[in-house]
N, C-alpha and C positions, 0 to 999 in steps of 0.2 A: 878346135872350138872357136866360135866367133867372138868378137869384141864384147867384153863384159858389160859394157854400157848398153848394147843393144839387145842382149840376149839374157835369159835366166834359165835354170835348170828346174824342170817340173819334178818335184820330189816323189810324186806318186808313180810315174811311169819312166823316169829318167830321160824324158825328151827335153830338147832345147826349145824354149819358147821366145818369140820376140816380145818386146815390151807391150806391143798392142795386144798380143795374144794373152800375155800375162794379165793385163788389166781386165781382159774379157773374162778370163777363167776365174779370177779372184773377186770380181765385182759382186757376183751373187753371194759369195761367202761373207763380204763386208756388209751387204744389205741384211742378211740374215742375223749377223751379230748386232748391227745397229738396231734391228727390231727387237731383239731380246734385251738390249740395254734399255730401250724406251719401256718395256714391260716391267723392268726392275725398278722404276722410279715410284717411290711410294705415293699414294694419293694424299692430298691435303685432308686434314682432319674435317670431318662433316658436322661435328657438333662439339659443344663445349665439354661434353662428358668425355670425349676422347683426349682433351687437353688436361685433364685432372692430375695427371702425373707430374706436371711442371707447375701447378698452381702454387705450391709451397716453396719453390725455388727462390731464394732471396736475391734481389738485385738492387743496385745503387742508383738512385735517380738524383741528378744534379741539375739546377737551373742556373745558368750563367747569365747574369744581368749585363756584364760587359767585362773587358779586360784592360789592363794598363801595364806598362812596362816602366821600370824605374831602376836606378842604380842602388846598390846596397846602402851607400852613405845616405841617399835620400830617404830610403825606407827606414833607417835608423833615426832620422830626424822627426819622423811622424809621431804625434802624440794625440792625446785625447782631443776630439773635436776637429782633427785634420780631415780635409777632404781630398779624395783620391779621384781624379777625373777619369771616367771610363770612355771606351771607344764607341759608345752607343748615345743616340739621342733619345729624348723623351718620346715615348709612344712607339719606339722601334722594337720589334719582336726580340724576345730573349731566346736563347738557345737551351733545348732540354736534351740532356744526355742520360742514357741508360747504360751502365757499366763503361763509362767513358766513350761511348759511341752516340754521335749526334742522331736523335731519332725524331725530333719535332721542334717547332718553334712555337712560342705562345706569349701571352701577356700576363702581367702580374695583376691579381685580383685580392681584395681583402674579404676574408670570411670571418665574421665576428671580430675577434681581436688578433687574428693571424693572417699571415701572407699566404697566398696560394697561386697556383698557376693554371691558366686555362690554355689548352692547346688550340692553336688556329691553323697549324699546317703540320702534316706528318711528311717526314723526310723519308723517301724510299732509297734505300742503300743499294748500291750496285753489288751484284754477286760476283764473287771471284771464281 
């Protein structure tokens, strides 16, 4: 038998194949399996009616105005009227999270007597 790095045994007829021959004989099989894989990918929903199954799933939406870091003894000294400086400037976009995942950035708006958020940028997440 030849060096195992240069040859492989063809399982169908017991012949020894070189790596070049092996690549040529298995390539069509790989392409066939790749095309089957592509066919199995579900299509994106075409209408909102197809998404009805997830309409009632609850999600947690959070709007983060900014962040600050301090030691526990500083936190314990805070009282009514204390000001905590955040890492954002006036007019800077705030982060909008859905289920602890950053999905958008936006601005604070006032609607009647409540605060709200208007989305100014949607964050596209990288797929793993």
